[in-house]
TORNU-327362 format. One record per atom (N, C-alpha, C, CB): residue number from 1; residue in three letters; atom name; x, y, z. Coordinates in steps of 0.1 Angstrom, whole numbers. Atoms other than C-alpha are relative to their C-alpha. Glycine has a CB too. Layout:
<atoms>
ATOM  num  residuo  atomo     xx     yy     zz
ATOM  NUM      ALA     CA      X      Y      Z
...
</atoms>
This chain:
<atoms>
ATOM  num  residuo  atomo     xx     yy     zz
ATOM    1      MET      N     -9      7      8
ATOM    1      MET     CA     19    439     27
ATOM    1      MET      C      8    -11      8
ATOM    1      MET     CB      9     10     -7
ATOM    2      ALA      N     -8      9     -8
ATOM    2      ALA     CA     40    423     55
ATOM    2      ALA      C     -9    -12      3
ATOM    2      ALA     CB      4      6     14
ATOM    3      GLU      N      9     11     -2
ATOM    3      GLU     CA     10    401     63
ATOM    3      GLU      C     -1     -9    -11
ATOM    3      GLU     CB    -13      4      5
ATOM    4      LYS      N      1      8     12
ATOM    4      LYS     CA      8    388     28
ATOM    4      LYS      C     13     -8     -2
ATOM    4      LYS     CB     -2      8    -12
ATOM    5      VAL      N    -12      6      1
ATOM    5      VAL     CA     45    379     28
ATOM    5      VAL      C      1    -10     12
ATOM    5      VAL     CB     11     10      0
ATOM    6      SER      N      0      9    -12
ATOM    6      SER     CA     42    363     63
ATOM    6      SER      C     -9    -12     -3
ATOM    6      SER     CB     -5      8     13
ATOM    7      GLY      N      9     11      3
ATOM    7      GLY     CA     12    343     52
ATOM    7      GLY      C      5    -10    -10
ATOM    7      GLY     CB    -13      5     -4
ATOM    8      ALA      N     -6      8     11
ATOM    8      ALA     CA     29    331     20
ATOM    8      ALA      C     11     -9      6
ATOM    8      ALA     CB      5      9    -11
ATOM    9      THR      N    -11      7     -6
ATOM    9      THR     CA     59    321     40
ATOM    9      THR      C     -5    -12      9
ATOM    9      THR     CB      9      9      9
ATOM   10      GLU      N      5     12     -8
ATOM   10      GLU     CA     39    301     65
ATOM   10      GLU      C     -7    -10     -9
ATOM   10      GLU     CB    -10      4      9
ATOM   11      GLN      N      6      9      9
ATOM   11      GLN     CA     20    285     37
ATOM   11      GLN      C     11     -9     -7
ATOM   11      GLN     CB    -10      7    -11
ATOM   12      PHE      N    -11      7      6
ATOM   12      PHE     CA     53    276     19
ATOM   12      PHE      C      6    -10     10
ATOM   12      PHE     CB     12     11     -6
ATOM   13      ASP      N     -6      9    -10
ATOM   13      ASP     CA     67    262     52
ATOM   13      ASP      C     -9    -12      3
ATOM   13      ASP     CB      2      7     14
ATOM   14      PHE      N     11     12     -1
ATOM   14      PHE     CA     35    241     57
ATOM   14      PHE      C      1    -10    -11
ATOM   14      PHE     CB    -15      5      1
ATOM   15      GLU      N      0      9     12
ATOM   15      GLU     CA     36    227     22
ATOM   15      GLU      C     13     -7      0
ATOM   15      GLU     CB     -2      7    -13
ATOM   16      LYS      N    -14      6      0
ATOM   16      LYS     CA     74    220     25
ATOM   16      LYS      C      0    -12     11
ATOM   16      LYS     CB     11     11      3
ATOM   17      GLN      N      1     10    -11
ATOM   17      GLN     CA     68    201     58
ATOM   17      GLN      C     -8    -12     -4
ATOM   17      GLN     CB     -5      6     14
ATOM   18      LYS      N      9     10      5
ATOM   18      LYS     CA     39    182     43
ATOM   18      LYS      C      6     -9    -11
ATOM   18      LYS     CB    -13      6     -5
ATOM   19      ARG      N     -7      8     10
ATOM   19      ARG     CA     60    170     13
ATOM   19      ARG      C     12     -7      6
ATOM   19      ARG     CB      6      8    -12
ATOM   20      LYS      N    -11      7     -6
ATOM   20      LYS     CA     89    161     36
ATOM   20      LYS      C     -6    -12      7
ATOM   20      LYS     CB      8     10     10
ATOM   21      ASP      N      6     12     -7
ATOM   21      ASP     CA     66    139     57
ATOM   21      ASP      C     -5    -11    -10
ATOM   21      ASP     CB    -13      5      9
ATOM   22      GLU      N      5      9     10
ATOM   22      GLU     CA     51    123     26
ATOM   22      GLU      C     12     -8     -6
ATOM   22      GLU     CB     -8      8    -11
ATOM   23      MET      N    -12      6      5
ATOM   23      MET     CA     86    115     12
ATOM   23      MET      C      5    -10     11
ATOM   23      MET     CB     10     12     -4
ATOM   24      LYS      N     -5     10    -10
ATOM   24      LYS     CA     96    100     46
ATOM   24      LYS      C     -9    -12      0
ATOM   24      LYS     CB      0      7     14
ATOM   25      GLN      N      8     12      0
ATOM   25      GLN     CA     65     77     45
ATOM   25      GLN      C      3     -9    -11
ATOM   25      GLN     CB    -14      4     -1
ATOM   26      GLN      N     -3      9     11
ATOM   26      GLN     CA     74     66     10
ATOM   26      GLN      C     12     -7      1
ATOM   26      GLN     CB      0      8    -13
ATOM   27      VAL      N    -13      7     -3
ATOM   27      VAL     CA    110     58     19
ATOM   27      VAL      C     -2    -12     10
ATOM   27      VAL     CB     10     11      5
ATOM   28      ILE      N      3     10    -10
ATOM   28      ILE     CA     98     39     50
ATOM   28      ILE      C     -7    -12     -6
ATOM   28      ILE     CB     -8      6     12
ATOM   29      THR      N      9     10      6
ATOM   29      THR     CA     72     20     29
ATOM   29      THR      C      9     -9    -10
ATOM   29      THR     CB    -12      7     -8
ATOM   30      PHE      N     -9      6      8
ATOM   30      PHE     CA     99     12      2
ATOM   30      PHE      C      9    -10      7
ATOM   30      PHE     CB      7     11     -8
ATOM   31      VAL      N     -9      8     -8
ATOM   31      VAL     CA    123     -1     28
ATOM   31      VAL      C     -7    -12      5
ATOM   31      VAL     CB      6      9     13
ATOM   32      LEU      N      7     12     -5
ATOM   32      LEU     CA     96    -23     43
ATOM   32      LEU      C     -3    -10    -12
ATOM   32      LEU     CB    -13      5      8
ATOM   33      MET      N      3     10     11
ATOM   33      MET     CA     87    -38      9
ATOM   33      MET      C     13     -7     -5
ATOM   33      MET     CB     -7      8    -12
ATOM   34      ILE      N    -13      7      3
ATOM   34      ILE     CA    124    -46      2
ATOM   34      ILE      C      2    -11     11
ATOM   34      ILE     CB     12     10     -1
ATOM   35      VAL      N     -2     10    -11
ATOM   35      VAL     CA    126    -63     37
ATOM   35      VAL      C    -10    -12     -2
ATOM   35      VAL     CB     -3      7     14
ATOM   36      PHE      N     10     10      1
ATOM   36      PHE     CA     93    -83     30
ATOM   36      PHE      C      5     -8    -12
ATOM   36      PHE     CB    -14      6     -3
ATOM   37      THR      N     -4      8     12
ATOM   37      THR     CA    108    -94     -4
ATOM   37      THR      C     12     -8      4
ATOM   37      THR     CB      3      9    -12
ATOM   38      ILE      N    -12      8     -5
ATOM   38      ILE     CA    141   -105     13
ATOM   38      ILE      C     -5    -11      9
ATOM   38      ILE     CB     11      9      8
ATOM   39      VAL      N      4     11     -7
ATOM   39      VAL     CA    122   -124     39
ATOM   39      VAL      C     -7    -11     -8
ATOM   39      VAL     CB    -10      5     10
ATOM   40      ALA      N      6      9      8
ATOM   40      ALA     CA    102   -141     12
ATOM   40      ALA      C     10     -9     -7
ATOM   40      ALA     CB     -8      8    -11
ATOM   41      PHE      N    -10      7      6
ATOM   41      PHE     CA    133   -151     -6
ATOM   41      PHE      C      7     -9     10
ATOM   41      PHE     CB     10      9     -5
ATOM   42      ALA      N     -7      7    -10
ATOM   42      ALA     CA    149   -163     26
ATOM   42      ALA      C     -8    -12      4
ATOM   42      ALA     CB      3      9     12
ATOM   43      MET      N      7     12     -3
ATOM   43      MET     CA    120   -185     34
ATOM   43      MET      C      0    -11    -11
ATOM   43      MET     CB    -15      5      3
ATOM   44      ILE      N     -1     10     11
ATOM   44      ILE     CA    121   -201      0
ATOM   44      ILE      C     14     -7      1
ATOM   44      ILE     CB     -3      6    -14
ATOM   45      GLU      N    -14      5      1
ATOM   45      GLU     CA    158   -206      2
ATOM   45      GLU      C      3     -9     13
ATOM   45      GLU     CB     12     12     -2
ATOM   46      ALA      N     -1      9    -12
ATOM   46      ALA     CA    155   -221     38
ATOM   46      ALA      C     -7    -13     -2
ATOM   46      ALA     CB     -4      6     12
ATOM   47      GLU      N      8     11      3
ATOM   47      GLU     CA    132   -247     23
ATOM   47      GLU      C    -10     -4     12
ATOM   47      GLU     CB     10    -12     -3
ATOM   48      LEU      N     10      3    -11
ATOM   48      LEU     CA    106   -244     51
ATOM   48      LEU      C    -12     -7     -5
ATOM   48      LEU     CB     -4     12      7
ATOM   49      ASP      N     11      7      4
ATOM   49      ASP     CA     74   -263     51
ATOM   49      ASP      C    -10      8     -9
ATOM   49      ASP     CB     -6     -5     11
ATOM   50      ARG      N      8     -7      9
ATOM   50      ARG     CA     51   -254     23
ATOM   50      ARG      C    -13      5      6
ATOM   50      ARG     CB     -3     -8    -12
ATOM   51      LEU      N     13     -4     -7
ATOM   51      LEU     CA     20   -252     46
ATOM   51      LEU      C      2     13      9
ATOM   51      LEU     CB     -5    -11      9
ATOM   52      PHE      N     -3    -12     -6
ATOM   52      PHE     CA     38   -224     64
ATOM   52      PHE      C      4     11     -9
ATOM   52      PHE     CB     10     -3     10
ATOM   53      VAL      N     -5     -9      9
ATOM   53      VAL     CA     55   -207     35
ATOM   53      VAL      C    -10      7     -9
ATOM   53      VAL     CB     10     -8     -8
ATOM   54      ILE      N     10     -5      9
ATOM   54      ILE     CA     26   -202     12
ATOM   54      ILE      C    -10     10      7
ATOM   54      ILE     CB     -9    -12     -6
ATOM   55      PRO      N      8    -10     -7
ATOM   55      PRO     CA      2   -184     36
ATOM   55      PRO      C      7     12      3
ATOM   55      PRO     CB     -6     -6     13
ATOM   56      VAL      N     -7    -11     -5
ATOM   56      VAL     CA     30   -162     49
ATOM   56      VAL      C      4      9    -13
ATOM   56      VAL     CB     11     -4      8
ATOM   57      LEU      N     -3     -7     12
ATOM   57      LEU     CA     40   -153     12
ATOM   57      LEU      C    -12      8     -5
ATOM   57      LEU     CB      5    -10    -10
ATOM   58      LEU      N     13     -6      5
ATOM   58      LEU     CA      3   -145      4
ATOM   58      LEU      C     -2     13      9
ATOM   58      LEU     CB    -13    -10      0
ATOM   59      VAL      N      2    -11    -10
ATOM   59      VAL     CA      1   -122     35
ATOM   59      VAL      C      9     11     -3
ATOM   59      VAL     CB      1     -4     14
ATOM   60      LEU      N    -11    -11      3
ATOM   60      LEU     CA     34   -104     26
ATOM   60      LEU      C     -3      6    -14
ATOM   60      LEU     CB     15     -7     -1
ATOM   61      ALA      N      4     -6     13
ATOM   61      ALA     CA     22   -100    -10
ATOM   61      ALA      C    -12     11      1
ATOM   61      ALA     CB     -4    -11    -10
ATOM   62      ALA      N     11     -9     -3
ATOM   62      ALA     CA    -11    -85      2
ATOM   62      ALA      C      4     13      6
ATOM   62      ALA     CB    -11     -7      8
ATOM   63      ILE      N     -6    -12     -7
ATOM   63      ILE     CA      7    -61     24
ATOM   63      ILE      C      7      9     -9
ATOM   63      ILE     CB     11     -5     11
ATOM   64      GLN      N     -6     -8     10
ATOM   64      GLN     CA     29    -50     -4
ATOM   64      GLN      C     -9      7    -10
ATOM   64      GLN     CB     10     -8     -8
ATOM   65      VAL      N     10     -7     10
ATOM   65      VAL     CA      0    -44    -28
ATOM   65      VAL      C     -7     11      8
ATOM   65      VAL     CB    -10    -11     -5
ATOM   66      GLY      N      7    -12     -7
ATOM   66      GLY     CA    -17    -23      0
ATOM   66      GLY      C     10     12      1
ATOM   66      GLY     CB     -3     -4     15
ATOM   67      PHE      N    -10    -11     -1
ATOM   67      PHE     CA     15     -3      5
ATOM   67      PHE      C      1      7    -14
ATOM   67      PHE     CB     13     -5      4
ATOM   68      GLN      N     -1     -6     13
ATOM   68      GLN     CA     17      3    -33
ATOM   68      GLN      C    -12      8     -4
ATOM   68      GLN     CB      2    -12    -10
ATOM   69      VAL      N     13     -7      4
ATOM   69      VAL     CA    -19     13    -38
ATOM   69      VAL      C     -1     13      9
ATOM   69      VAL     CB    -12     -9      3
ATOM   70      TYR      N      3    -11     -9
ATOM   70      TYR     CA    -20     35     -7
ATOM   70      TYR      C     10     11      0
ATOM   70      TYR     CB     -2     -5     15
ATOM   71      TYR      N    -11    -10      0
ATOM   71      TYR     CA     14     53     -8
ATOM   71      TYR      C      4      3    -14
ATOM   71      TYR     CB     12     -5      8
ATOM   72      PHE      N     -6     -3     13
ATOM   72      PHE     CA     28     50    -43
ATOM   72      PHE      C     -9      4    -10
ATOM   72      PHE     CB      7    -12     -6
ATOM   73      MET      N     10     -4      9
ATOM   73      MET     CA     -4     54    -62
ATOM   73      MET      C     -8     12      7
ATOM   73      MET     CB     -9    -12     -3
ATOM   74      HIS      N      5    -13     -7
ATOM   74      HIS     CA    -13     84    -37
ATOM   74      HIS      C    -15     -2      2
ATOM   74      HIS     CB      3     13    -10
ATOM   75      MET      N     14      1     -4
ATOM   75      MET     CA    -47     69    -28
ATOM   75      MET      C     -3      6     13
ATOM   75      MET     CB     -5    -13      0
ATOM   76      SER      N      1     -6    -13
ATOM   76      SER     CA    -42     85      6
ATOM   76      SER      C     -3     16     -1
ATOM   76      SER     CB     13     -3      8
ATOM   77      HIS      N      2    -15      2
ATOM   77      HIS     CA    -44    121     -9
ATOM   77      HIS      C    -14      3     -2
ATOM   77      HIS     CB      8      5    -11
ATOM   78      LYS      N     14     -5      3
ATOM   78      LYS     CA    -76    142    -10
ATOM   78      LYS      C     -1      2    -15
ATOM   78      LYS     CB     -2     14      8
ATOM   79      GLY      N      4     -1     14
ATOM   79      GLY     CA    -94    142    -43
ATOM   79      GLY      C      2    -14     -6
ATOM   79      GLY     CB      8     10     -7
ATOM   80      HIS      N     -1     13      6
ATOM   80      HIS     CA    -87    105    -49
ATOM   80      HIS      C    -10    -10      6
ATOM   80      HIS     CB     13     -5      1
ATOM   81      GLU      N      9      9     -6
ATOM   81      GLU     CA   -117     92    -32
ATOM   81      GLU      C     -8     -9    -11
ATOM   81      GLU     CB    -10      8      9
ATOM   82      LEU      N      6      7     10
ATOM   82      LEU     CA   -135     82    -64
ATOM   82      LEU      C      9    -12     -6
ATOM   82      LEU     CB     -4      9    -11
ATOM   83      PRO      N     -8     12      3
ATOM   83      PRO     CA   -106     61    -78
ATOM   83      PRO      C      2    -10     12
ATOM   83      PRO     CB     13      5     -4
ATOM   84      ALA      N     -2      9    -11
ATOM   84      ALA     CA   -102     46    -43
ATOM   84      ALA      C    -12     -9      1
ATOM   84      ALA     CB      2      7     12
ATOM   85      VAL      N     13      8      0
ATOM   85      VAL     CA   -139     35    -43
ATOM   85      VAL      C      0    -10    -11
ATOM   85      VAL     CB    -12     10     -1
ATOM   86      MET      N      0      9     10
ATOM   86      MET     CA   -135     21    -77
ATOM   86      MET      C     10    -12      1
ATOM   86      MET     CB      2      7    -12
ATOM   87      PHE      N    -11     11     -2
ATOM   87      PHE     CA   -103      1    -69
ATOM   87      PHE      C     -6    -10     11
ATOM   87      PHE     CB     15      7      6
ATOM   88      TYR      N      5      9     -9
ATOM   88      TYR     CA   -118    -13    -37
ATOM   88      TYR      C    -13     -8     -4
ATOM   88      TYR     CB     -2      8     13
ATOM   89      GLY      N     12      7      6
ATOM   89      GLY     CA   -151    -21    -54
ATOM   89      GLY      C      5    -11     -9
ATOM   89      GLY     CB     -9     11     -7
ATOM   90      GLY      N     -6     11      8
ATOM   90      GLY     CA   -130    -41    -79
ATOM   90      GLY      C      6    -11      7
ATOM   90      GLY     CB     10      5    -10
ATOM   91      VAL      N     -6     10    -10
ATOM   91      VAL     CA   -111    -59    -52
ATOM   91      VAL      C    -12     -8      6
ATOM   91      VAL     CB      9      8     11
ATOM   92      PHE      N     11      7     -6
ATOM   92      PHE     CA   -144    -67    -35
ATOM   92      PHE      C     -7    -10    -10
ATOM   92      PHE     CB    -10     11      5
ATOM   93      THR      N      6      9     12
ATOM   93      THR     CA   -159    -80    -68
ATOM   93      THR      C      9    -13     -3
ATOM   93      THR     CB     -1      9    -13
ATOM   94      ALA      N     -9     11      3
ATOM   94      ALA     CA   -128   -101    -75
ATOM   94      ALA      C     -1    -10     12
ATOM   94      ALA     CB     16      5     -2
ATOM   95      PHE      N      1     10    -11
ATOM   95      PHE     CA   -130   -116    -40
ATOM   95      PHE      C    -13     -8      1
ATOM   95      PHE     CB      2      8     13
ATOM   96      LEU      N     13      6      0
ATOM   96      LEU     CA   -167   -124    -43
ATOM   96      LEU      C      0    -11    -12
ATOM   96      LEU     CB    -11     12     -2
ATOM   97      THR      N      0      7     11
ATOM   97      THR     CA   -161   -139    -77
ATOM   97      THR      C      9    -13      3
ATOM   97      THR     CB      5      8    -12
ATOM   98      ILE      N     -9     12     -4
ATOM   98      ILE     CA   -132   -162    -64
ATOM   98      ILE      C     -7     -8     11
ATOM   98      ILE     CB     15      4      6
ATOM   99      LEU      N      7      7    -10
ATOM   99      LEU     CA   -153   -171    -34
ATOM   99      LEU      C    -11     -8     -6
ATOM   99      LEU     CB     -6      9     10
ATOM  100      ALA      N     12      7      6
ATOM  100      ALA     CA   -183   -181    -56
ATOM  100      ALA      C      6    -12     -8
ATOM  100      ALA     CB     -8     11    -10
ATOM  101      LEU      N     -6     11      8
ATOM  101      LEU     CA   -161   -202    -79
ATOM  101      LEU      C      6    -11      9
ATOM  101      LEU     CB     12      6     -9
ATOM  102      THR      N     -5     10    -10
ATOM  102      THR     CA   -144   -219    -50
ATOM  102      THR      C    -10     -8      6
ATOM  102      THR     CB      7      7     10
ATOM  103      VAL      N     12      8     -6
ATOM  103      VAL     CA   -178   -228    -34
ATOM  103      VAL      C     -6     -9    -11
ATOM  103      VAL     CB    -11     10      5
ATOM  104      LEU      N      5      8     10
ATOM  104      LEU     CA   -190   -241    -68
ATOM  104      LEU      C      9    -12     -3
ATOM  104      LEU     CB     -1      9    -11
ATOM  105      VAL      N     -9     11      3
ATOM  105      VAL     CA   -159   -263    -74
ATOM  105      VAL      C      0    -10     12
ATOM  105      VAL     CB     15      5     -2
ATOM  106      TRP      N     -1      9    -12
ATOM  106      TRP     CA   -159   -277    -38
ATOM  106      TRP      C    -13     -6      4
ATOM  106      TRP     CB      6      8     11
ATOM  107      TRP      N     12      5     -5
ATOM  107      TRP     CA   -195   -282    -34
ATOM  107      TRP      C     -4    -13     -5
ATOM  107      TRP     CB    -11      9     -3
</atoms>
């Protein structure tokens, strides 16, 4: 009986630490996204050159989308492999479509 209680306590402590680590990652990611947003607004407010600002804004936006998908939509968890494959397949298809249309327009 003592082994059952000990095993349950260890499992509970493990789950508690796992949830604590996950919450820590989500808070850090949230803070980073806020910082990226502030940087984007600061670049616009500083009236920097468009050729510099636009690519940097696109990179910051892509990073934020990655954070939201991976952490806030829990794509990093086990059991979410199929939704992740579907999502990344859709992103790949969208990329190929945009690339093909760009080639057709510029050719």
